[in-house]
Each structure stands twice: as structure tokens, then as C-alpha cells.
N, C-alpha and C positions, 0 to 999 in steps of 0.2 A: 504493500500500500504506500501511497505518497501523501505528503502534507499531513493534515490532521485527520484523515479518514482512517478510522480504526474501530475495533470492536472492544467493548468492555461489558462485564456482566454484574458490576456492583453499583450501588447507589452512588450519586455524586457525593464527595466528602463534604464535611461541614464547612470547609473553607472554599466551597465552590464559588464561581463568579456570581451565581444567583444569590447566595447568602451574603456576599459582600455588597452586592447591589441593594439588597433589602436593607442592610444596616445603614448604607448611605442614605437611602430614602427615609428611613425612620429617623435619622439624625435631622433631616430637613423638617420632618413633621414635628419633632420635639421643639425645634427652634420656632416654628410657626405657632405651635400650641402655647409657647411662652409669651407670644405677642398677639394673642387672639384679636384684640381690638384693632391693632395695626394691620393684621392680615386681611381683615374685612373692610378696611377703610382706605387702602392704598389706591392710587390711580388705576383706572381700568375697571372699576366696579360700579361706577355711577350708572344707575339704570335709567332707561328712558321712561318718561311719564307722559301723560296726556295723549297726544296723537302721534308722538314720535314712533318710528319703527322699533321693534324689539330685535336686537342684534344677537345672533348666536354664530357659532362656527362648527364646522365638521371637517376633519382632515383624515387622510388615508394615503398610503403609497400608491403611485401610479407610474407606469412605464419604467419599471425597474427589472433587474434580473432575478429578483427574489419574489416574495409574496406581493401581489397587487390587489387592491380593493377599490377600483374606480367607481363601482356601483354605489358605494356609500356616500361620497360627496355628490354624485349625480342624483341620487334619490333625494338627498337633503334639499338640493336646489329645486327639484320637482315638487317636493312637499310644500316648500314655501310658496311656489306658484299656485298650488292647489288651495292652500289655506287662504291666500290673499284673494284668489278668484271667488272664494265662497264667504267673503265678509270678514276675513282676518281672524285673529285670535279673540279671546273674550274681550268684550268692549270694543270690538272692531279694530284692534291694533294690527298693523301690518307686521309681518315677520320677515326680517332680513337675514339671509343665510350667507355667511362668508365661507369659502372653501379653501383648502390648502393642500398641496401635494407634499406629503411628508417624506417621500422618496426613499423610505427605508434607511434613513440617515439621521444620526443623533443630532447633528448641527441643525439640520432642516427642521427636525421635530421641535427643537427649542425655538427656532424662528417662527414656526406656526403658532406656538403658544404665546410668544411675545406679540405677534400680530393680533391675536385675540385680545390681549391686554390693551394694546394701543387702540383697538377699535371699540373699546368699552363693551365687549361681548358679555352678556349676562350668564352664559353657559357654553361649554363645549359639549356637543351632543353626537352620539352615534359614530364614534371615531375609532381608528385603528392605528396603533403604533406600538412597537416593542421597546421604545426608548423612553420609558417612564422616568428614568433618572434625568432626562433632558427636558421633558415637557411639564412634569409636575411642579418643579420649583417655581417657574414663572406663574403658573396658575395658582399655586398655593400662596405665593407672595401677594397676589392681587385678590385672593378670595374667590376665584371663579370656579364653580362646580364643574366636575367632569362626569356627565351623565350618560350611561350606556356606552362605555368603551367596549371594545370587542372582547375584552377579557384575556388578553394575551400576556399580561405581565402581573407579577405578584403585587405590585404597588396598587393596582386597581382594586385590590381587595384588602388594602391596609390604610390607604390615605383617607383622612376624614373628609376630604373634598371629593371623593369618588363615590358615585352612586351606580353600581353595576346593575344591569337588568338580567344578566345570565350568570352562570357559575364559571365561565371561562373554560380553559383547558382542564382545570382541576376536576370539575364534575364530569366532563366528557370522557376523560381518560379513566377516572375512577369507575364510572358506569360501564365503560367498555371492558375494563379489566374484570369487573364483576360478571359480565356476560360471558367473557371468553374463558373464565376459570373452569367452567363445565363443558365448554365447546371445543377446547383446543388442548393439544399436548404442549410442547414448548412454544413460547411466544417470543418473537424478536421485534423490538421497536426500532424503526429507522427514523431518525429525527435530526434537525439541524444542530450543528455544533456552535451554538450561540447562547447568549444569556437566557433568552426565553425558552430555548430548548432544554436547558440544564435541569429544569424541574419536571420534565415530562416522564422520565422513567419512574420516579418515586410515586407520581400520581397514578400511573397505570398499575404499579405494584400495589397500591392501596386496595384496588379492586381485586387483583389476583390473590392477594393475601387473604382478603375477606372470604374468598372461595377456596382457601387452603391450596393454593397453586404456587408453584415455584416462581421466583422473580423473573422478570423479562430479561432478555439479552439486549444490551444497549448498543446500537450500531449508529455511529456518528457520520455525518456528511457535512461538507462545507456549505455554508449558508447560501452561496451563490453558485453552487455546482451546476454544470450543464449536462452531466450524465452520471448515472449511479450504478454502473455494472459491478463495481467493487462491493458496494453496499448490498446490492441485490444478491450476489453470489454468497456473500458472507452470511446474510440473514437466512437464506435458504439452507445452507449447510448446517447452521446452528439448530434450526427447528426440525430438520430432517434426521439429525443424528443424536440428539439428546432428549432425555425424558423431561418430565416436569409437571405433567397435568394428568387429568383423568381420561383424556382422549389421546390416542396415538397421532391424530392429525394435527400437525403443527400449523401455527398461524403467524403471518408477518403483518405488522402494523406500521404502515408508513404514515408519519405525521409531519409532512413537509409543506403544508400549505399549497400554493399553486404549483409547486415543483413536484407534487405527488404524481401528476400525470407523466412527467418526465421519468420519474423513478419507475412507474409501471411499464414504460416502454422497454426498459431493461428487464424488469421482473417477468414480463410476458414471455420473453425469449428464454430466460434462464430457468423458468419454472418447468419447461418441457422435461427436464430430468427429475423433477420433484412434483409429479402431478397431484399428489394428495395434499399439498400445502395450500391453505386458504389465506385470504386476506381479510383484514378488518381495519377500520379507521374511524375518524371522527368527521362530522359534518364541518365544512370549511376546508378540509382537504379534498373532499369528494362531494359532488352533488349530482343531480340527474343529468345535467348537460355533460358532465365528465363521463358518466356511465355510458351515455349514448355515443359519445365520441370515441370511446374505447371499445365499442363492439356490442354494447347492450348485453343480451342474454349469452352471447358467445364470447364476451370479453372477460377480463381477469377479475372483475368485481362480482360476478354472479355468485350468489350465496354469501356475500360478505355482510358482516354485521357493521352497522354504522350508527354511532350515537350522536344525537343532536340536542340542542337546547329547546327546540320548539316543535310543534306539529309539522308533518310533511307539507310541502308547498301546495298540494291539492286540497288541503283542509279548508273548509268554508270560513274558518276564523281569520283567514288572510284576505277576505274579500275587500275590506276597506283599503288595505295596502294596494291591492291590485287596481282598485278604482283610481287611486292617486296616479299610478303608473299609466293606466289607460287614458286618463284625461290629460296628463301633463308630460308624459315621457314615453308614449307608445312606440316611437321609432328609435328610442335611445337604447342601442344594444349593450351599453355598459350596465344597464339595470336588469338583473335577472331576479325575478321574485323568489326563486329557489335558493338564492345566494344567502348564506347565513349572515353575511355582512350587511346586505340590504335589509334583511329582516330585523337585525339588531338596530339599525338606524331608524327604521320605522317605529320600533317599540320605544326607542329613546325619545323621538319626537312626540309620540303618544303620551309619554310621561310628562314631557315639558308642557304640552297643551293643557294637561290636567293641572299642573302647577300654576300656570297663568290663570286658569279658571278659579283656582282656590284663592287667589289674591283679590278676587272680587273687584276688579277695576282699579286697584291701588297701584302703587309703584312696583315696577318689575325691574329689579336690579339683581346683580350677583348675590348681594346680601339677602334680599327678600326671597329669592329662589332657594338659596341654601337654607335659610331659616324655616321655610315651609317644609322642606324635606326633613330637617333635623327635629322639627316639632312633631313628627310622626304622621305626616301625610301618607295616606294609603292610596295606591294607584292600581286600578284594575286595568287589564290589557285585553279584555274580551276573551279570556281563556287561553291566550298564547303563552302566558306565564302564570304562576300563582300571583295573588295580590301582592304587590311590592310595597315594602316598607323598610326603611333603613335605620338601623341602630349602630352606633359605633362598636359596641361589644355584642355581636350576635353569637350564635351557638358555636360557630367555627373559629372563634377567636383563639381558642386553645391550640389550634394547629396552624395558626398564622394567617387566617382569612377573616378578620373581624368584620369586614364589610360585605361578605358573601351572604346575600339574603335569599338567593334562589338556587337551591341545590338540586333542582329537578332536571332530569334528562328523559329523552325519548329514545327508544331503541328501534331502529329500522333495519330492514334486510333487503338485499337486492334479489328480487324474484322475477324470473323471466325478463330480466333487463330493466325492471322498474323498481324504484325505491319505495317500499311500502312499510307500514307499521308492522313491527315484529310482535308487538303486544299493545293493548289498549292503554291509553293514559300515560302518565308520567311516572318515573321512578325517582324517589328521593334518596340521594346518596349521602345525606348529611351524616348518618351513622357510620358509613364506610370511611369517610374522611376523618371523622372524630377518632376512629380507632387506628388510623394510619400513623406511622412514625415518620413524619416529614421533617427533613433537616431544615 
């Protein structure tokens, strides 16, 4: 192997990059907590009142060699057009959405956050970035809430200014591990060798351990790799030759975001020598469009388990989101209603609309938005999630996720080339995560 592409089968050590990043973030939070009044009163938090537009921001990476989520800012802009065409937010206020290309770059992520501060944005909504160490400090300094991030970083579940709408990678991988414990023999996880990826093995292992299954084999790949033959062959050898579960059929779990499709190009070829090996992954790495493009029922995902945060895209509970798309973005091919990023952005804006309504025509600022949430506002999402309410110390604080308020997952399976529900309703993995030994 070359570079940093290698295989390891142990948890990341306590001195991992993720742990160091979390400590740095917590240091910022402590500093902010000691200056609570100042954090809420610095420039950038003055909210619009009267007839002024309400300004928010959505960012995500676009046009990069790694994960891209162009549908998130594109949907945010479409949502603003929809709201404004239908009379505005509560009291007839116009919604102004700023967007920023985060570029999968820490410097640019910080620039996006500073742009939100400069523009007096009252919230950042439905966004994606793995560089929380870069974007949270400017937001925290200005008291701007981060509502409905994609859930890709640990800080989204620790910062008091973060209000996540899903359980991030934590619940997806814990739920997937729980499902695979009885369905697979050995399990190999193929994931990016970066800060966000460092937490993935232990999260998958929380579910495997709950099912009395051996830990996953951890296969690393460069964040911007263009081919994955080394990782594919390594993962296949590991699950085909070692035990570890209740079933002899090994499973390979790619968790590479947009690059999962590139990995599967190699995996499809290499699996010819290991026909019994199955795949499983999480929504966000795979959706129906990816399954279709890879061959549908004859492709490598047939029979794969996939965990998600929300109901399948064909569920009627998504009709309001689809109405926004059909009215304001019908021809915009960046916006896929089956994309978990687009879905998360829709839920984030649904939450924000409810917040503005709760303010009953009063001032809408970063302060008032944050206080409404901190005072216990409950937000229903039409059944797409459980009722959302944020407390700083929720049940999962003991395992490092004090802001994680939604630990529900759905389990879907690819059957005859279609992504369908494997079981009815949601599965709550709170207990699985509480029992996990996370570093």
C-alpha cells in the first residue's frame, strides 16, 4: 500500500485527531460560556424587525473532489422563493437566504461563517461541513445558532449553539451495526482517513457490540482518493477469511460519502472472487439514484441494508418538501428529494419557520431565535422526525453527545433494485449509544 491507505482493526486511540479536535472545540465553548452576555451581544446578531427581511445562511461543499452537497444551498434558495411567493414568514416577513460554497476546506468554512456574521444572519440552517473547528468559533462569538447541520462532526452534538435535527453518523452507524450483528459474519468498514472519519469505527462497533458481534475491521482511504482497489481488495479479504459474527456471510460497509460510488466500481470487479460478500451502508453514501446508476437489481447494492434518519423519499410525509421543489426548482437537477442533505435542509427550514411563528411578530434576531429554542420550544416535523426539543444535557451527554435529541433511525433494504423499508417505523438507538464505550 502507499501513502496513508492501510488497514487496522482496533478503535482509534484516545489521542486521536477527533479527540483533540473535540477538546479544542470544548475549550472554545468554555470561553464562550464564561462570556455569555458578550457572546449574545456581539456584532452580527442584531435581528431584523418590522418589515425588514429575515436573513439566514446555508452552506455546503460544491464542485470538489470529495463529498459535494449542492442540493442543500439550492433547496434553501428555492425554499425562500416559495415562502416569499406565499406571503412570507409569520407576519408577512420576507426570508432572505445567503448561500456559501464551503469547498470542503477549513479556511473557506471559516469565511462562510464570518460572512454570516457580517450579514447579520439570525441563523445558519441546513448546512454541511466537516470543519466545525473553523466555522463554530465565529458563530459562537456572534451568538448565531446552527440549526440542522448535516451531523457530520462531533461538535454539532456538543456546542450549545447547535440544534441538530438528526443523530448524524452516530445513530446511522450504531443502527447499522445493530442490524448487521445478526446478518453478517465479519464486517469491514471502509471510511475516509480524516477527522470526521476517525469516529466512524467506534460508532459502528457500538451496534455490533450490542448484538454480541466482533468489532469491525477498519480500512482507511485518502479523503480525496480517485480509486479504491487497494481498499476494496483488503476489505474483501478480511471479511472472507475471518470469523466474527453469527453468519458466515461477510459484509463490507463503505462510508465514503459521494466517493462511495467510486469505491463500488472497484468493489464490483473485485467481488467476483468473493460472491457471498454483501454490502451495507448509510443513507448519504447511497440513495436511489446511486442504486439505479449502479445497475439496480443486478448491481452491487441488491440486498444491502441501508440506515437513514428519515422515511424513504416515496413516503407521503415528504409531500410538502416536494411541493416546494415542484413550484420553485422543478428543473434544478442539483435538488434530489431523495438526497439526505436536501431532506435535512428542508427539516431545518421547517424548524426555523416554527421558531419565527413562536415569536408572534416580535423581533427575530440570533438572540431571540436561540432563546426560543433554549426555552424549550417543541417543533413537530409532520412525522419525519420525532418532536424536536433541545436541552443542553440530554440523555446522551454521558457518551459525548449532549445535544443529540433525535436518536431514531430507519432501516431500508435494496429489493429488486428499489430502496424500501426493511421494517415499519423508527428504531431508537439511544440505549445502544449509552452502552457504547466511545473515546
